[in-house]
DRENPA-892628 format. One record per residue (C-alpha): residue number from 1; residue in three letters; x negated, y, z negated. Coordinates in steps of 0.5 Angstrom, whole numbers. Layout:
// DRENPA-892628
(kolti NUM; 'ALA'; (X; Y; Z))
...
//
This chain:
// DRENPA-892628
(kolti 1; 'UNK'; (30; -8; 19))
(kolti 2; 'UNK'; (36; -6; 18))
(kolti 3; 'UNK'; (39; -10; 12))
(kolti 4; 'UNK'; (34; -11; 6))
(kolti 5; 'UNK'; (39; -14; 1))
(kolti 6; 'UNK'; (36; -21; 0))
(kolti 7; 'UNK'; (31; -20; 3))
(kolti 8; 'UNK'; (24; -22; 0))
(kolti 9; 'UNK'; (18; -17; -1))
(kolti 10; 'UNK'; (11; -18; -4))
(kolti 11; 'UNK'; (8; -12; -7))
(kolti 12; 'UNK'; (0; -11; -8))
(kolti 13; 'UNK'; (-2; -6; -14))
(kolti 14; 'UNK'; (4; -7; -17))
(kolti 15; 'UNK'; (3; -5; -25))
(kolti 16; 'UNK'; (4; 2; -24))
(kolti 17; 'UNK'; (4; 8; -19))
(kolti 18; 'UNK'; (6; 8; -12))
(kolti 19; 'UNK'; (5; 0; -12))
(kolti 20; 'UNK'; (11; 0; -17))
(kolti 21; 'UNK'; (15; 5; -15))
(kolti 22; 'UNK'; (15; 1; -8))
(kolti 23; 'UNK'; (17; -5; -12))
(kolti 24; 'UNK'; (23; -2; -15))
(kolti 25; 'UNK'; (26; 2; -9))
(kolti 26; 'UNK'; (26; -5; -6))
(kolti 27; 'UNK'; (29; -8; -13))
(kolti 28; 'UNK'; (34; -2; -13))
(kolti 29; 'UNK'; (35; -4; -5))
(kolti 30; 'UNK'; (37; -12; -7))
(kolti 31; 'UNK'; (31; -14; -5))
(kolti 32; 'UNK'; (27; -21; -9))
(kolti 33; 'UNK'; (21; -19; -10))
(kolti 34; 'UNK'; (14; -21; -12))
(kolti 35; 'UNK'; (9; -16; -16))
(kolti 36; 'UNK'; (2; -17; -15))
(kolti 37; 'UNK'; (-4; -14; -19))
(kolti 38; 'UNK'; (-10; -15; -23))
(kolti 39; 'UNK'; (-8; -13; -29))
(kolti 40; 'UNK'; (-4; -18; -32))
(kolti 41; 'UNK'; (-1; -15; -38))
(kolti 42; 'UNK'; (3; -9; -35))
(kolti 43; 'UNK'; (4; -13; -29))
(kolti 44; 'UNK'; (8; -18; -34))
(kolti 45; 'UNK'; (11; -12; -38))
(kolti 46; 'UNK'; (14; -9; -31))
(kolti 47; 'UNK'; (16; -16; -28))
(kolti 48; 'UNK'; (20; -17; -35))
(kolti 49; 'UNK'; (24; -10; -34))
(kolti 50; 'UNK'; (25; -10; -27))
(kolti 51; 'UNK'; (28; -17; -28))
(kolti 52; 'UNK'; (33; -15; -33))
(kolti 53; 'UNK'; (38; -12; -29))
(kolti 54; 'UNK'; (39; -19; -26))
(kolti 55; 'UNK'; (35; -18; -20))
(kolti 56; 'UNK'; (30; -24; -18))
(kolti 57; 'UNK'; (23; -21; -19))
(kolti 58; 'UNK'; (17; -26; -19))
(kolti 59; 'UNK'; (10; -24; -21))
(kolti 60; 'UNK'; (3; -26; -21))
(kolti 61; 'UNK'; (-4; -23; -22))
(kolti 62; 'UNK'; (-7; -23; -16))
(kolti 63; 'UNK'; (-14; -20; -13))
(kolti 64; 'UNK'; (-13; -18; -6))
(kolti 65; 'UNK'; (-20; -17; -4))
(kolti 66; 'UNK'; (-21; -25; -5))
(kolti 67; 'UNK'; (-19; -28; 1))
(kolti 68; 'UNK'; (-16; -35; -3))
(kolti 69; 'UNK'; (-13; -31; -7))
(kolti 70; 'UNK'; (-9; -28; -2))
(kolti 71; 'UNK'; (-7; -35; 0))
(kolti 72; 'UNK'; (-5; -37; -6))
(kolti 73; 'UNK'; (0; -32; -6))
(kolti 74; 'UNK'; (3; -33; 0))
(kolti 75; 'UNK'; (4; -41; -3))
(kolti 76; 'UNK'; (7; -39; -8))
(kolti 77; 'UNK'; (11; -35; -5))
(kolti 78; 'UNK'; (13; -40; 0))
(kolti 79; 'UNK'; (15; -45; -6))
(kolti 80; 'UNK'; (18; -39; -10))
(kolti 81; 'UNK'; (23; -36; -5))
(kolti 82; 'UNK'; (22; -40; 1))
(kolti 83; 'UNK'; (20; -34; 6))
(kolti 84; 'UNK'; (17; -27; 7))
(kolti 85; 'UNK'; (20; -20; 10))
(kolti 86; 'UNK'; (17; -14; 8))
(kolti 87; 'UNK'; (10; -15; 6))
(kolti 88; 'UNK'; (7; -8; 3))
(kolti 89; 'UNK'; (-1; -8; 2))
(kolti 90; 'UNK'; (-2; -2; -3))
(kolti 91; 'UNK'; (-7; -5; -8))
(kolti 92; 'UNK'; (-13; 1; -8))
(kolti 93; 'UNK'; (-19; 4; -13))
(kolti 94; 'UNK'; (-23; 10; -12))
(kolti 95; 'UNK'; (-31; 12; -15))
(kolti 96; 'UNK'; (-32; 19; -15))
(kolti 97; 'UNK'; (-38; 21; -14))
(kolti 98; 'UNK'; (-43; 24; -8))
(kolti 99; 'UNK'; (-45; 19; -2))
(kolti 100; 'UNK'; (-52; 18; -2))
(kolti 101; 'UNK'; (-51; 18; -10))
(kolti 102; 'UNK'; (-46; 13; -11))
(kolti 103; 'UNK'; (-48; 6; -12))
(kolti 104; 'UNK'; (-48; 0; -6))
(kolti 105; 'UNK'; (-43; -4; -12))
(kolti 106; 'UNK'; (-39; 3; -11))
(kolti 107; 'UNK'; (-38; 3; -4))
(kolti 108; 'UNK'; (-37; -4; -4))
(kolti 109; 'UNK'; (-32; -5; -9))
(kolti 110; 'UNK'; (-28; 0; -5))
(kolti 111; 'UNK'; (-29; -3; 1))
(kolti 112; 'UNK'; (-27; -10; -1))
(kolti 113; 'UNK'; (-21; -7; -5))
(kolti 114; 'UNK'; (-18; -3; 0))
(kolti 115; 'UNK'; (-19; -4; 6))
(kolti 116; 'UNK'; (-21; -13; 7))
(kolti 117; 'UNK'; (-16; -12; 2))
(kolti 118; 'UNK'; (-11; -10; 8))
(kolti 119; 'UNK'; (-14; -15; 12))
(kolti 120; 'UNK'; (-13; -20; 8))
(kolti 121; 'UNK'; (-6; -19; 7))
(kolti 122; 'UNK'; (-5; -19; 15))
(kolti 123; 'UNK'; (-9; -25; 16))
(kolti 124; 'UNK'; (-5; -29; 11))
(kolti 125; 'UNK'; (2; -26; 13))
(kolti 126; 'UNK'; (2; -23; 20))
(kolti 127; 'UNK'; (3; -31; 22))
(kolti 128; 'UNK'; (8; -33; 17))
(kolti 129; 'UNK'; (13; -27; 20))
(kolti 130; 'UNK'; (11; -30; 27))
(kolti 131; 'UNK'; (12; -37; 25))
(kolti 132; 'UNK'; (19; -35; 22))
(kolti 133; 'UNK'; (20; -32; 29))
(kolti 134; 'UNK'; (26; -27; 25))
(kolti 135; 'UNK'; (22; -21; 24))
(kolti 136; 'UNK'; (19; -18; 18))
(kolti 137; 'UNK'; (15; -11; 16))
(kolti 138; 'UNK'; (8; -9; 14))
(kolti 139; 'UNK'; (7; -3; 10))
(kolti 140; 'UNK'; (0; -1; 9))
(kolti 141; 'UNK'; (-1; 4; 4))
(kolti 142; 'UNK'; (-7; 9; 7))
(kolti 143; 'UNK'; (-8; 16; 4))
(kolti 144; 'UNK'; (-8; 24; 7))
(kolti 145; 'UNK'; (-15; 23; 6))
(kolti 146; 'UNK'; (-15; 18; 12))
(kolti 147; 'UNK'; (-13; 25; 16))
(kolti 148; 'UNK'; (-17; 30; 12))
(kolti 149; 'UNK'; (-22; 28; 8))
(kolti 150; 'UNK'; (-23; 29; 1))
(kolti 151; 'UNK'; (-30; 31; -2))
(kolti 152; 'UNK'; (-34; 27; -7))
(kolti 153; 'UNK'; (-29; 21; -5))
(kolti 154; 'UNK'; (-33; 18; 0))
(kolti 155; 'UNK'; (-32; 11; 1))
(kolti 156; 'UNK'; (-25; 12; -1))
(kolti 157; 'UNK'; (-24; 16; 6))
(kolti 158; 'UNK'; (-27; 11; 9))
(kolti 159; 'UNK'; (-23; 6; 7))
(kolti 160; 'UNK'; (-17; 9; 8))
(kolti 161; 'UNK'; (-18; 12; 15))
(kolti 162; 'UNK'; (-20; 5; 16))
(kolti 163; 'UNK'; (-13; 3; 14))
(kolti 164; 'UNK'; (-10; 8; 19))
(kolti 165; 'UNK'; (-14; 4; 24))
(kolti 166; 'UNK'; (-12; -2; 24))
(kolti 167; 'UNK'; (-4; -1; 23))
(kolti 168; 'UNK'; (-4; 2; 29))
(kolti 169; 'UNK'; (-7; -3; 32))
(kolti 170; 'UNK'; (-3; -8; 28))
(kolti 171; 'UNK'; (4; -5; 31))
(kolti 172; 'UNK'; (1; -4; 38))
(kolti 173; 'UNK'; (-1; -12; 38))
(kolti 174; 'UNK'; (6; -14; 36))
(kolti 175; 'UNK'; (9; -10; 41))
(kolti 176; 'UNK'; (5; -12; 46))
(kolti 177; 'UNK'; (7; -19; 45))
(kolti 178; 'UNK'; (14; -17; 43))
(kolti 179; 'UNK'; (14; -19; 35))
(kolti 180; 'UNK'; (20; -16; 32))
(kolti 181; 'UNK'; (15; -15; 26))
(kolti 182; 'UNK'; (15; -7; 24))
(kolti 183; 'UNK'; (9; -4; 21))
(kolti 184; 'UNK'; (9; 2; 17))
(kolti 185; 'UNK'; (2; 7; 15))
(kolti 186; 'UNK'; (3; 11; 8))
(kolti 187; 'UNK'; (-1; 17; 8))
(kolti 188; 'UNK'; (1; 20; 1))
(kolti 189; 'UNK'; (-1; 26; -1))
(kolti 190; 'UNK'; (-2; 28; -8))
(kolti 191; 'UNK'; (2; 23; -12))
(kolti 192; 'UNK'; (2; 22; -20))
(kolti 193; 'UNK'; (-1; 16; -21))
(kolti 194; 'UNK'; (-7; 12; -26))
(kolti 195; 'UNK'; (-11; 12; -20))
(kolti 196; 'UNK'; (-18; 12; -22))
(kolti 197; 'UNK'; (-16; 11; -30))
(kolti 198; 'UNK'; (-19; 5; -33))
(kolti 199; 'UNK'; (-14; -1; -35))
(kolti 200; 'UNK'; (-15; 1; -43))
(kolti 201; 'UNK'; (-13; 9; -42))
(kolti 202; 'UNK'; (-7; 11; -43))
(kolti 203; 'UNK'; (-1; 14; -38))
(kolti 204; 'UNK'; (-2; 21; -42))
(kolti 205; 'UNK'; (-8; 21; -39))
(kolti 206; 'UNK'; (-6; 22; -32))
(kolti 207; 'UNK'; (-8; 29; -29))
(kolti 208; 'UNK'; (-2; 32; -28))
(kolti 209; 'UNK'; (-4; 38; -22))
(kolti 210; 'UNK'; (0; 45; -23))
(kolti 211; 'UNK'; (4; 46; -15))
(kolti 212; 'UNK'; (10; 43; -12))
(kolti 213; 'UNK'; (5; 39; -8))
(kolti 214; 'UNK'; (5; 33; -14))
(kolti 215; 'UNK'; (10; 29; -12))
(kolti 216; 'UNK'; (13; 23; -17))
(kolti 217; 'UNK'; (11; 16; -15))
(kolti 218; 'UNK'; (19; 13; -14))
(kolti 219; 'UNK'; (19; 18; -8))
(kolti 220; 'UNK'; (15; 15; -5))
(kolti 221; 'UNK'; (18; 8; -5))
(kolti 222; 'UNK'; (25; 11; -3))
(kolti 223; 'UNK'; (21; 14; 3))
(kolti 224; 'UNK'; (18; 7; 4))
(kolti 225; 'UNK'; (24; 3; 4))
(kolti 226; 'UNK'; (27; 8; 8))
(kolti 227; 'UNK'; (21; 8; 14))
(kolti 228; 'UNK'; (22; 0; 13))
(kolti 229; 'UNK'; (29; 1; 15))
(kolti 230; 'UNK'; (28; 7; 20))
(kolti 231; 'UNK'; (23; 2; 23))
(kolti 232; 'UNK'; (18; 8; 22))
(kolti 233; 'UNK'; (10; 7; 24))
(kolti 234; 'UNK'; (7; 14; 20))
(kolti 235; 'UNK'; (9; 16; 14))
(kolti 236; 'UNK'; (7; 22; 11))
(kolti 237; 'UNK'; (10; 23; 4))
(kolti 238; 'UNK'; (8; 31; 4))
(kolti 239; 'UNK'; (10; 33; 11))
(kolti 240; 'UNK'; (8; 40; 10))
(kolti 241; 'UNK'; (0; 37; 10))
(kolti 242; 'UNK'; (1; 35; 17))
(kolti 243; 'UNK'; (-2; 41; 19))
(kolti 244; 'UNK'; (-8; 40; 16))
(kolti 245; 'UNK'; (-9; 34; 20))
(kolti 246; 'UNK'; (-7; 38; 25))
(kolti 247; 'UNK'; (-13; 43; 24))
(kolti 248; 'UNK'; (-18; 38; 23))
(kolti 249; 'UNK'; (-16; 35; 29))
(kolti 250; 'UNK'; (-17; 41; 33))
(kolti 251; 'UNK'; (-24; 43; 29))
(kolti 252; 'UNK'; (-25; 35; 33))
(kolti 253; 'UNK'; (-24; 37; 40))
(kolti 254; 'UNK'; (-25; 43; 41))
(kolti 255; 'UNK'; (-31; 44; 46))
(kolti 256; 'UNK'; (-37; 47; 45))
(kolti 257; 'UNK'; (-38; 55; 48))
//
């Protein structure tokens, strides 16, 4: 999808962080955008801000863990814009703690939103893209933890590894039927976002660890739009971290002596 101007994008988890940055980059590319999130207040604030420059931006409160809400979202996009071209499955949460100490509710919450939320987005929107017949693109936001797991957030690791596998096979399936639909799976490293904060915590509560490996959400948004244009399957926002993934898979494939 080299030409994005005038196309329609939907972005989940778009009230802040990476989702908002992707939405901003889509607006900058001349796209019409539907923002979704569970945080109604932040969502409307950002919709109003993005629309100030004359861009066509809509919003709808959606819990991606609920497939019926995702279906209603698709119907609303059809009614508002008449079509959809780019689907960004970004919404996500994290729960911290040791694997065996986290409650089942913590596990189920993370998997419902981070993994099943992407499944719901794919199952809802891919048939519509296929019916349109003129292409489109799916962006699934995973994490560097999908390939290099992180201590104390194992439900997050598991969910993002699932998003990576889902995306890779989805791309192969679409190619297998000759569908002109691209797929990008995004694997961000450390990004300054509100992930892990409660809705009532202020933005300045976001921990900003020192070091050049921490990037701003806007950097991710720009990279995502470039990946859509290039039909790029795997997007590592921190290229230097690819070596960590290579080292991990070398350990996995190392034969016993």
